[in-house]
Backbone as JSON, one array per atom type, in Angstrom:
{
  "sequence": "MGVAAGPIRVVVAKPGLDGHDRGAKVIARALRDAGMEVIYTGLHQTPEQIVDTAIQEDADAIGLSILSGAHNTLFAAVLDLLREREAEDILVFGGGIIPEDDIAPLKDKGVAAIFTPGATTTSIVEWVRENVRQPSQA",
  "N": [[0.84, -1.16, 0.0], [1.28, 1.78, 1.13], [4.04, 1.67, 0.52], [4.4, 0.32, -1.78], [5.64, -0.59, -5.03], [5.36, 0.65, -8.42], [2.5, 1.8, -10.36], [0.15, 4.16, -8.93], [-2.59, 2.82, -7.2], [-6.04, 2.83, -7.35], [-9.19, 2.37, -5.95], [-12.31, 2.87, -7.21], [-15.48, 3.61, -6.16], [-19.02, 3.08, -5.77], [-20.92, 3.47, -3.27], [-23.8, 2.22, -1.51], [-27.27, 2.89, -2.37], [-27.38, 4.49, -4.57], [-27.87, 4.98, -7.98], [-26.6, 6.19, -10.12], [-23.84, 6.43, -12.11], [-22.18, 7.84, -13.82], [-20.36, 10.01, -13.26], [-18.49, 8.71, -11.59], [-17.42, 6.88, -13.38], [-16.26, 8.62, -15.22], [-14.25, 9.79, -13.64], [-12.8, 7.49, -12.99], [-11.81, 6.79, -15.53], [-10.26, 9.09, -16.1], [-8.27, 8.93, -14.12], [-7.12, 6.48, -14.85], [-6.21, 7.14, -17.45], [-4.24, 8.86, -16.69], [-2.25, 7.23, -15.92], [-2.62, 5.65, -13.7], [-3.56, 2.69, -11.87], [-6.78, 1.5, -11.93], [-9.51, 0.27, -10.16], [-12.71, -0.32, -10.69], [-15.62, -0.67, -8.87], [-18.31, -0.88, -9.47], [-21.92, -0.41, -9.25], [-23.94, 0.0, -6.24], [-22.46, -0.93, -3.97], [-21.51, -2.28, -0.82], [-20.12, -0.83, 2.18], [-18.42, -2.77, 3.3], [-17.83, -4.44, 1.1], [-16.42, -2.63, -0.47], [-14.16, -1.97, 1.11], [-13.07, -4.54, 1.42], [-12.37, -5.05, -1.28], [-10.47, -3.01, -1.71], [-8.42, -3.76, 0.06], [-7.8, -6.36, -0.86], [-6.93, -5.74, -3.43], [-4.67, -4.33, -2.95], [-4.78, -1.54, -2.75], [-3.96, 1.95, -2.94], [-5.6, 4.05, -2.5], [-9.05, 4.98, -1.99], [-11.69, 6.07, -3.88], [-14.71, 7.51, -3.39], [-17.96, 7.85, -4.7], [-20.84, 9.6, -4.28], [-24.2, 10.33, -4.6], [-26.56, 10.14, -3.4], [-27.15, 11.27, -0.93], [-26.43, 9.94, 1.32], [-23.9, 10.26, 2.27], [-22.62, 10.97, 4.74], [-23.07, 8.76, 6.45], [-22.14, 6.55, 4.87], [-19.46, 7.2, 4.11], [-18.32, 7.34, 6.67], [-18.68, 4.68, 7.51], [-16.97, 3.27, 5.74], [-14.48, 4.36, 6.49], [-14.39, 3.55, 9.2], [-14.3, 0.75, 8.9], [-11.85, 0.46, 7.57], [-10.14, 1.26, 9.63], [-10.7, -0.75, 11.55], [-9.7, -2.95, 10.22], [-7.06, -2.46, 10.15], [-6.05, -0.92, 8.02], [-5.56, 1.73, 7.56], [-3.8, 3.15, 6.05], [-4.74, 3.35, 3.54], [-5.86, 5.82, 1.61], [-8.77, 7.84, 1.69], [-10.94, 9.47, -0.48], [-13.5, 11.59, -1.88], [-16.49, 12.34, -3.76], [-19.29, 14.06, -5.24], [-22.74, 14.9, -4.76], [-22.54, 16.77, -2.26], [-23.3, 18.6, 0.49], [-21.95, 21.8, 1.34], [-21.78, 22.31, 4.1], [-21.35, 19.79, 5.13], [-18.81, 19.01, 4.46], [-16.49, 19.76, 6.06], [-17.0, 18.27, 8.52], [-16.82, 15.66, 7.43], [-14.16, 15.59, 6.62], [-12.99, 15.87, 9.12], [-13.56, 13.36, 10.14], [-11.85, 11.84, 8.69], [-11.83, 11.72, 5.91], [-9.93, 12.47, 3.14], [-10.19, 14.32, 1.04], [-12.77, 16.17, -0.61], [-14.61, 16.34, -3.53], [-16.69, 18.4, -5.27], [-19.56, 18.99, -7.48], [-18.43, 20.34, -10.54], [-15.76, 20.25, -10.08], [-12.74, 19.69, -11.76], [-11.52, 17.02, -13.84], [-8.81, 17.13, -14.17], [-7.96, 18.54, -11.86], [-8.6, 16.67, -9.91], [-7.02, 14.44, -10.62], [-4.49, 15.62, -10.3], [-4.58, 16.15, -7.53], [-4.7, 13.52, -6.5], [-2.21, 12.54, -7.39], [-0.5, 14.22, -5.89], [-1.14, 13.65, -3.25], [-1.48, 10.94, -2.72], [0.59, 8.07, -2.38], [3.74, 8.31, -4.06], [4.41, 7.0, -7.28], [6.8, 4.43, -8.04], [10.0, 5.39, -9.24], [11.52, 3.73, -10.68]],
  "CA": [[0.0, 0.0, 0.0], [2.05, 2.99, 1.15], [5.41, 1.54, 0.03], [4.41, -0.54, -2.97], [6.18, -0.03, -6.27], [4.43, 0.66, -9.54], [1.56, 2.91, -10.41], [-0.84, 4.36, -7.88], [-3.78, 1.97, -7.38], [-7.21, 3.48, -6.78], [-10.51, 1.74, -6.07], [-13.4, 3.85, -7.38], [-16.63, 2.86, -5.69], [-20.35, 3.69, -5.64], [-21.59, 2.81, -2.15], [-25.21, 2.46, -1.24], [-28.34, 2.65, -3.34], [-27.25, 5.44, -5.68], [-27.81, 4.26, -9.25], [-26.02, 7.02, -11.17], [-22.39, 6.25, -12.0], [-21.43, 8.52, -14.89], [-19.24, 10.74, -12.69], [-17.49, 7.75, -11.12], [-16.74, 6.33, -14.56], [-15.41, 9.69, -15.78], [-13.08, 9.89, -12.77], [-12.01, 6.26, -13.18], [-11.11, 6.91, -16.82], [-9.24, 10.14, -15.99], [-7.17, 8.38, -13.33], [-6.48, 5.48, -15.69], [-5.49, 7.84, -18.51], [-3.09, 9.52, -16.06], [-1.26, 6.2, -15.62], [-2.92, 4.93, -12.46], [-4.36, 1.47, -11.99], [-8.09, 1.79, -11.35], [-10.44, -0.84, -9.98], [-14.06, 0.23, -10.5], [-16.39, -1.74, -8.24], [-19.69, -0.93, -9.93], [-22.98, 0.17, -8.43], [-24.59, -0.63, -5.09], [-21.49, -1.63, -3.14], [-21.56, -2.03, 0.62], [-18.81, -0.44, 2.7], [-17.61, -3.98, 3.48], [-17.33, -4.85, -0.21], [-15.43, -1.64, -0.92], [-12.94, -2.15, 1.9], [-12.5, -5.84, 1.02], [-11.74, -4.88, -2.58], [-9.28, -2.17, -1.56], [-7.38, -4.55, 0.71], [-7.41, -7.44, -1.78], [-6.26, -5.17, -4.6], [-3.51, -3.57, -2.47], [-5.02, -0.16, -3.2], [-3.38, 3.08, -2.23], [-6.67, 5.0, -2.2], [-10.44, 4.68, -2.36], [-12.48, 7.23, -4.28], [-16.14, 7.22, -3.24], [-18.87, 8.75, -5.39], [-22.16, 9.49, -3.66], [-25.17, 11.34, -4.98], [-27.83, 9.78, -2.74], [-27.36, 11.96, 0.34], [-26.01, 9.07, 2.43], [-22.44, 10.4, 2.37], [-22.14, 10.97, 6.13], [-23.12, 7.38, 6.94], [-21.33, 5.63, 4.08], [-18.04, 7.54, 4.25], [-17.92, 6.93, 8.02], [-18.61, 3.21, 7.56], [-15.75, 2.85, 5.06], [-13.35, 4.74, 7.34], [-14.39, 2.68, 10.38], [-13.84, -0.58, 8.49], [-10.41, 0.54, 7.31], [-9.49, 1.27, 10.95], [-10.87, -2.09, 12.13], [-8.87, -3.92, 9.48], [-5.7, -1.94, 10.18], [-5.72, -0.51, 6.66], [-5.72, 3.19, 7.54], [-2.89, 3.77, 5.09], [-5.5, 3.54, 2.3], [-6.44, 7.16, 1.65], [-10.15, 7.92, 1.2], [-11.42, 10.76, -0.97], [-14.82, 11.37, -2.42], [-17.14, 13.39, -4.49], [-20.7, 13.91, -5.51], [-23.6, 15.96, -4.26], [-22.26, 16.83, -0.83], [-23.47, 19.99, 0.93], [-20.77, 22.48, 1.88], [-21.76, 22.16, 5.57], [-20.94, 18.43, 5.5], [-17.43, 18.73, 4.04], [-15.57, 19.82, 7.2], [-17.16, 17.09, 9.39], [-16.29, 14.47, 6.75], [-12.69, 15.66, 6.71], [-12.65, 15.6, 10.52], [-13.66, 11.91, 10.33], [-10.73, 11.17, 8.02], [-11.87, 11.8, 4.45], [-8.8, 13.34, 2.79], [-10.64, 15.4, 0.16], [-14.11, 16.08, -1.19], [-14.75, 17.06, -4.8], [-18.1, 18.64, -5.54], [-19.8, 19.23, -8.9], [-17.63, 21.42, -11.1], [-14.34, 19.91, -9.96], [-12.25, 19.16, -13.03], [-10.77, 15.77, -13.76], [-7.4, 17.51, -14.0], [-7.7, 18.87, -10.45], [-8.68, 15.42, -9.14], [-5.8, 13.68, -10.94], [-3.36, 16.3, -9.63], [-4.69, 15.93, -6.09], [-4.3, 12.14, -6.22], [-0.74, 12.46, -7.56], [0.18, 14.95, -4.82], [-1.51, 13.22, -1.91], [-1.36, 9.49, -2.58], [2.01, 7.74, -2.53], [4.33, 8.55, -5.37], [4.81, 5.75, -7.91], [8.24, 4.19, -8.13], [10.68, 6.0, -10.38], [12.31, 2.68, -11.34]],
  "C": [[0.89, 1.23, 0.0], [3.44, 2.88, 0.56], [5.5, 0.7, -1.24], [4.99, 0.19, -4.17], [5.11, -0.06, -7.34], [3.46, 1.82, -9.47], [0.65, 2.98, -9.19], [-2.07, 3.51, -8.22], [-4.95, 2.58, -6.63], [-8.46, 2.63, -7.01], [-11.51, 2.88, -6.16], [-14.68, 3.09, -7.1], [-17.88, 3.72, -5.58], [-21.08, 2.97, -4.5], [-23.08, 3.13, -2.08], [-26.12, 2.25, -2.43], [-28.31, 3.58, -4.54], [-27.06, 4.68, -6.99], [-27.19, 5.04, -10.39], [-24.51, 6.96, -11.07], [-21.58, 6.94, -13.1], [-20.2, 9.24, -14.34], [-18.13, 9.81, -12.23], [-16.72, 7.17, -12.3], [-15.84, 7.37, -15.22], [-14.13, 9.82, -14.95], [-12.19, 8.66, -12.94], [-11.19, 6.34, -14.47], [-9.99, 7.95, -16.75], [-8.03, 9.63, -15.2], [-6.4, 7.34, -14.14], [-5.65, 6.13, -16.79], [-4.25, 8.56, -17.99], [-2.04, 8.5, -15.61], [-1.49, 5.44, -14.33], [-3.66, 3.65, -12.79], [-5.66, 1.71, -11.24], [-8.92, 0.52, -11.31], [-11.8, -0.21, -9.72], [-14.96, -0.89, -10.01], [-17.82, -1.87, -8.75], [-20.65, -0.34, -8.91], [-23.33, -0.67, -7.21], [-23.63, -1.46, -4.22], [-21.7, -1.29, -1.66], [-20.18, -1.52, 1.06], [-17.88, -1.64, 2.86], [-17.02, -4.45, 2.15], [-16.22, -3.92, -0.7], [-14.11, -1.83, -0.19], [-12.28, -3.48, 1.55], [-11.76, -5.72, -0.31], [-10.45, -4.1, -2.46], [-8.13, -2.96, -0.94], [-6.88, -5.64, -0.23], [-6.6, -6.93, -2.97], [-5.02, -4.35, -4.23], [-3.59, -2.12, -2.93], [-4.32, 0.85, -2.32], [-4.47, 4.05, -1.78], [-8.01, 4.42, -2.62], [-11.1, 6.0, -2.7], [-13.95, 6.85, -4.24], [-16.96, 8.28, -3.95], [-20.27, 8.54, -4.84], [-23.04, 10.66, -4.08], [-26.47, 11.19, -4.19], [-28.13, 10.55, -1.47], [-26.93, 11.15, 1.54], [-24.51, 9.18, 2.7], [-21.94, 10.34, 3.81], [-22.05, 9.54, 6.69], [-22.14, 6.49, 6.2], [-19.83, 5.93, 4.14], [-17.53, 7.07, 5.61], [-17.77, 5.41, 8.12], [-17.33, 2.7, 6.89], [-14.53, 3.16, 5.92], [-13.26, 3.85, 8.58], [-13.87, 1.28, 10.04], [-12.34, -0.59, 8.19], [-9.63, 0.53, 8.63], [-9.53, -0.12, 11.58], [-9.94, -3.1, 11.49], [-7.42, -3.48, 9.34], [-5.19, -1.6, 8.78], [-5.89, 1.0, 6.5], [-4.77, 3.89, 6.58], [-3.54, 3.9, 3.71], [-6.24, 4.87, 2.43], [-7.84, 7.15, 1.06], [-10.45, 9.34, 0.76], [-12.76, 10.51, -1.63], [-15.35, 12.56, -3.17], [-18.61, 13.07, -4.71], [-21.47, 15.12, -5.02], [-23.48, 15.98, -2.74], [-22.37, 18.3, -0.41], [-22.19, 20.54, 1.57], [-20.65, 22.28, 3.39], [-21.3, 20.77, 6.02], [-19.47, 18.15, 5.21], [-16.46, 18.74, 5.22], [-15.76, 18.63, 8.15], [-16.65, 15.8, 8.74], [-14.77, 14.45, 6.82], [-12.23, 15.39, 8.14], [-12.68, 14.1, 10.82], [-12.53, 11.16, 9.64], [-10.79, 11.15, 6.51], [-10.84, 12.85, 4.03], [-9.22, 14.52, 1.93], [-12.04, 15.1, -0.34], [-14.13, 16.94, -2.45], [-16.23, 17.18, -5.12], [-18.3, 18.91, -7.03], [-19.03, 20.47, -9.38], [-16.14, 21.18, -10.96], [-13.89, 19.3, -11.29], [-11.53, 17.84, -12.81], [-9.29, 16.07, -13.56], [-7.08, 17.79, -12.54], [-7.73, 17.61, -9.58], [-7.44, 14.58, -9.37], [-4.61, 14.31, -10.23], [-3.4, 16.07, -8.13], [-4.24, 14.52, -5.74], [-2.78, 12.0, -6.33], [0.01, 13.11, -6.4], [-0.05, 14.36, -3.43], [-1.48, 11.72, -1.67], [0.12, 9.18, -2.85], [2.5, 7.97, -3.95], [4.71, 7.21, -5.99], [6.34, 5.64, -7.98], [8.82, 4.82, -9.38], [11.47, 4.97, -11.16], [11.69, 2.22, -12.62]]
}
C-alpha cells in the first residue's frame, strides 16, 4: 500500500443505493489515462465490499462517489472498516452531491478530500498524484 512499487492503485466505488455512475466512470477513466491502476467496483457496493476490494487489490486510495445523500453514513462506515482492518494507510477521498456544511465534518472523520460538482478531472488527478504515494521511479 504505502510503500508498494508501480503505479498508484485506486478503487473507485459507488456505495449504497445510488444508481447514477457517470461521474465515477469519468473519474475512473481520468485516473487510468493519467497512468494509475483503477479498480471500478460498480454500483450498489456495501462499505464492506469496498474495503474488502481495496485490501485485496492492495489499493493506495479509495475514491467514493455518492449522490444519494447518504455520504455521512457511508463515508464513516468505510473509514471505520479501514481502521478495524488496520488498513488506515489507504487514503479515502470522495465526491458527488455533498453539501458544503458536510465537508468539514467528513474531513474531521478522516476523508482526505471532497470534490463537488464542477471539480475538473485535471484537479482530481493532480490531487491524487500529490496526496497518494508517489509511484516508483524505477
